[in-house]
C-alpha positions in Angstrom: 108.7 135.2 84.2 108.5 133.7 87.7 108.3 137.2 89.2 105.3 138.1 86.9 103.2 135.3 88.3 103.7 136.4 91.9 103.3 140.2 91.4 101.6 141.6 94.4 100.2 145.0 95.2 102.1 148.0 93.7 104.5 149.7 95.9 104.7 153.4 96.9 106.8 154.3 93.9 104.4 152.6 91.4 101.4 154.3 93.0 103.0 157.7 92.7 103.9 157.0 89.1 100.3 156.0 88.3 98.9 159.1 89.9 101.4 161.3 88.0 100.4 159.7 84.7 96.7 160.2 85.5 97.4 163.8 86.4 99.1 164.3 83.1 96.3 162.7 81.1 93.4 164.4 82.7 94.8 167.6 84.2 94.5 169.1 87.6 91.2 170.8 86.9 89.4 167.7 85.7 90.4 165.3 88.5 88.0 166.7 91.1 85.1 166.4 88.6 86.1 162.8 87.8 86.3 161.8 91.5 83.0 163.6 92.3 81.2 161.8 89.5 82.8 158.5 90.5 81.5 159.0 94.0 78.0 159.8 92.9 78.0 156.8 90.6 79.1 154.5 93.4 76.4 156.0 95.7 73.7 155.4 93.1 75.0 151.8 92.6 74.9 151.0 96.3 71.4 152.6 96.5 70.2 150.4 93.6 71.6 147.3 95.3 69.8 148.1 98.6 66.5 148.8 96.7 66.9 145.6 94.8 67.1 143.5 97.9 64.3 145.2 99.8 60.6 144.3 98.9 58.8 147.1 97.0 56.7 149.1 99.5 55.0 151.0 96.7 54.0 147.9 94.8 52.5 146.4 98.0 50.6 149.7 98.7 49.3 149.8 95.2 48.0 146.2 95.4 46.2 147.0 98.7 44.6 150.1 97.0 43.5 147.9 94.1 42.0 145.3 96.5 40.1 148.1 98.4 38.8 149.6 95.2 37.6 146.3 94.0 35.8 145.6 97.3 34.2 149.0 97.2 32.9 148.4 93.6 31.5 145.0 94.7 29.8 146.6 97.7 28.3 149.4 95.6 27.1 146.8 93.1 25.4 144.8 95.9 23.8 148.0 97.2 22.3 148.7 93.9 20.9 145.1 93.7 19.4 145.3 97.2 17.9 148.8 96.7 14.1 148.7 96.7 12.5 149.2 93.4 9.8 151.9 93.5 6.8 151.4 91.3 5.4 154.8 90.6 2.4 154.6 88.3 
């Protein structure tokens, strides 16, 4: 029981045994697909982490566009109010 508590990293023999069992379970044809999908998943995860820590550039750009559009609406409303009224009889 004392040896179970201080079990470290598996040795070379254990790693080879684990690889052999995985090879038997999934087959030689399926392993490249599994490793490829695992790599893509890891890449997407890291990309998501980077995007989560950076401020949203699209959101800031959208806010600026909304502010500009609101200013343009106010300016056009003021132009309509200031426009001279013609009295054609």
